[in-house]
N, C-alpha and C positions, 0 to 999 in steps of 0.2 A: 291806192288807198286801202283796198281790201287786204292787201298783204301787210300793210302797216298795222291795221286793226288786229289781224290774226297774230302778228308778232307780239303786240302788246298783251293780248289775251294769254298767249303761251307763256310770256314772261311772268305775268301776274299769277298764273296757275302754278308755275314752278316755285315762285316765292311762297305761295300758300302751302304747297306740299312740304317745303322746307320748314316752314313755321310749325306745321302740324307735327312733323317728325321731331322737331326740337321740343315741342310741348309734351309729346308722348314720352320722350326720353327724360324730360324734366320731371314728369309725373311718376315714372318708374323708379327713379333713383331714390326718392324718399321712402317709397314703399319697400324697396329692397333693404334699405337701412333699418326701417322699423321692424321688418320681419326677422332680420338677422340679430338685431338687439334683443327682440323678444325671445328668440331661440336661445341666446346665451343666458338670459334670466331664467327661462323655463328649465334649461338644462341644470342650472345650479339648484333650483327648487326641487326638481324631481330627483336629483342625486341625493339630496338631503332626505327626502321622503323614502327613497329606497333603502338608504343606510339605516334609517329609523326602523323600517320594516324588518330588516335583517337582524338588527340588534335586539329588537323586542322578541322576535321569534327565537333567537338564541337564548335570551334570558328566560323565557317561559319554558323552554325545553331543557335547559341545563342549570336552572337556578337552585336545585336541591342542595348543592354544595355550599351555598351561601348562608350566612346568618341572617336573622330577621332585619337588623339595622342596615346591613349592607344591601340586602335585596331591596328594601324600600328606597335606599339611596339611589340604586340603579333605576328603579321605576321613576323616581323624582327627576333624575337627570334626563330621562326620555321625555317626561311630561313637560319639562321646562323648554324643550325645543319647539313645542307646538305653537305657542303664540307668535314666534318668529315667522312661521309659515303663513299665518294670517296676514302679517305685515307684507311679506313678499307677494302674496296673492293679490293684495290691493294695488301693488305697484305694477304688476303685469296686466291688470284689467283694462288699462287704457294706454294709447288710443285704440279704438276698435279696429281689429285686423280682419282680413278676409275670413269669411265663414265664422266670425266671432270666436276664433279658436282661443284667444287669450281670455275672453269671458268664461269660456268653458273650463279652462284650467283653473281659474280663480274659484269658480263655483265648486268644482270637484275637490279642490284642496280644502275648502271650508268644510265640505261634507266629511272628508277623511279625518280632519282634525277632530270633529265631533265623535266619529267612530272610534278613533284611537283613545280619546279621553274616556269614553264609556268603557272600553276594554280595560284600560289601566285601573279605573275605579272599581270595576268588577273583580279584578284580580286582587287588588288591595283589600277589598271588603271580604273576599273569600278567605284570605289569610289573616283577617282581623288586624290589619296594620293600621297605625294611626295616620290616615291618609287625608290629604287635602289637595284637590286638583287645582291646576292653574287657571282653569276656565270653567264655564257652566257645563254641567253634565245632564243629558236628557235621560233621567232615570226611568222614564216611561218605556224606553226600549231595552231589550235584553242584549247581552254580549253576543248572542247568536245573530240577532238582527244587525248588530254593528258589523259582524263578520260578513254577512250577506251584502251589506252596503259597500264594504271595501271591495268585494269581488265585482259588484255592479259598477262602481266608479272606475275600477281598473279596466273593465271591458269598454266603458264609455270613452275613456281616454285612448284606449287602443284604436278606436275608430277616428277620434278627433285629431290625433297627433299627426295624421297625414295631410291635414288641411292645407299646408303651405308648400307641399312638394312641387306643385306646378305654379306657384305664385312667385313674384320677383324675389330673388335670393335663393330659391330652390332649397329650402331648409327641411330637414327631417327631424322631428322632435323625438326625444327619448321616451321609452315606455316606462310605465310604473310597474311595481311588483306587488304581489298580494300573498306573501308567505303567511302572514298572520291571518289573513282572510280565509285561507284554505286549510289551516292547521286544525287539528282536533283539540280545540281550546279547552273543552270540558275535561278531557282526560289529563291535559297538561296541568290544569289548575288543581285537580284532585291529587296528582302526584306531588305538586308543590306543597299543598296543605297537609299532606300526610308524611312529609319528610321529617326526620328528627330535628333538623336544624331550623326549619321554618314553621313547624307546628307550634301551636300556642301552649305554653306551660305557665300557668298563673301561680303567683306567689307574692304574699305581702308579709309585712312584719312591723311590730312596734320597735323602732330603733333608738328612741331617746325619750326620757321623761324628765321634765324640768319642774322642780318644786320650789315655790317661794312662800314663806321664808326658807332659806337654805337649811336643809337638814343637818343635824349634829351627828357626829360619829355614832354609829349604832350597828347592831348585828345585821347580817344580810336579810333582806326581806322586811326590814323595819325602817320606818321614817320617823325619826325622833326630831321633833320640831320645837323651836323656842316658843314661848308663850305668844299666842296670836289669836285674833278674832276671825281670821279668814286664811284660806290657803288657795294659792293660785297654781294651776297646773299648766304645763305645756306638753303636748303629746305629739311626737313625730312618727309618722307612719311612712314606710318606704315600699314602693312597687318594685319587686325584683324582676319583673318580666317586661319585655318590649311589646306592650299592649296597653290600651286604655283600660283602666280598672275602676269600677264603681266600688267605693268602700263606705263603711259606717264605723264610727268609733263611739263607744259608750263607756261611761264610768258609773259606778255606784259606790257611795260612801255611806257606810252604816255605823252609827255610834254603838259601841258595845258596852259602855258603862253608863249608868244613869238611864235616862229616857232613850229608848232605841229609835232614834230618828234616822231617816234615810234620805239621801240626796242623790239624784241621778240626772243624767243628760245624755242625749244621743246626737251626734253630728255626722254629716255626710259630705262627700266630695267625690270628684273623679280624678284619679291620679293619672298623669301622663306616663308614657313608657319610661321605665327606670327612674321615675320621679319620686319625690318626697313631698310631704305636706305637713305643716305644723299646726295642730289644732290648739286653740286657746279657749277652754271652756269657761263658763261663768264661775265666779268665785265660790269656793266651798265655805260655808259658815263653820266656824270652829270655836271651841271654848277651852280655855286653859285648863289643863288637868284631864281632858277627855282622852278616851281611847276609841279607835274605830278601825274598820277594815275598808280598804280601798281596792276595788277591782276595776281594771281597765281592759276592755276587749276591742279588738279590731276584727271586722267581718267583711265578707265579700269575695274572698279567695282563700285557699289554704295557705298555711305558713310557708314562706320561702325557705330555702336552704339555710340552716344555722340561724333562723329567725323565729320569733315567737309572736303569736297574735293575742297573747293574754299576759297581764301582769297583776300580781296580787301583793298587797303590802299591809302590814300592821302599822297603823298611824298612832303615834303617841305625842300628844301636845303637852309640853312641860307646864307644870303649875306656874302661876304668875309670881309666887314668892312673896305676895303681899300679906299672907296669913301668918 
């Protein structure tokens, strides 16, 4: 009888050990798959981050040969990559893995995105480029602080990336780089800003004048108009530089025969890089048979190449012919 009981106990113990082994194996397999899937996603994300780091470092070090539009386009191409990192970081954040390594990567990626956006904005601002970042920028921090944060996040990931070496799957996660974090950014920006191709050279000009009613044939510098009680002007000003430019346009119309009346107006706007803007002032009061002088000036920057910031006309309004 005792032998029978012992045999039953031994059999039940063997079955229990087998079930425990099966359960343990069943628990390890999903963890192994999760760790390896995370490693593949993390490797893709970190490869993108390292390529970004290398490309930005190269651009800041060798950008002096580029024109302002091309340099800004390269900055914008880099900036447009950053929102995708945030999407990828949200994907790797779950499920929670051993030592919360995926949460660490997601958090550090978010920090690096902010650091890079601040550095890109600082460079664009230093070069006075017409810049608009793809995401919010913490302007309370300096570019130097952003660099220090990049170095710190790189060191933090240098510790965390070994978290899964002894976990199921035995994966080793790649390291991040910090070329931009350790470069002499201040000197690089000064070199860019003082280069002939990237330095700001401002220039504007009055490029077109529209007059209504349409002038009749006359000598250069004269506006011979048909009889009219009003004159409408259209004044087009062009920004010859790749920089935002605040400008003001003013005109003065002084009657030179009869009572010397004066009409004047000033208008302002901000011209985009290499952009133009057409001003339409209020109507000028006119009298048939009068003569006057019209002066139009644009200010805010020097005259661009082969451009003028001032126009002067002798205005002659033809008699009505009713007398």
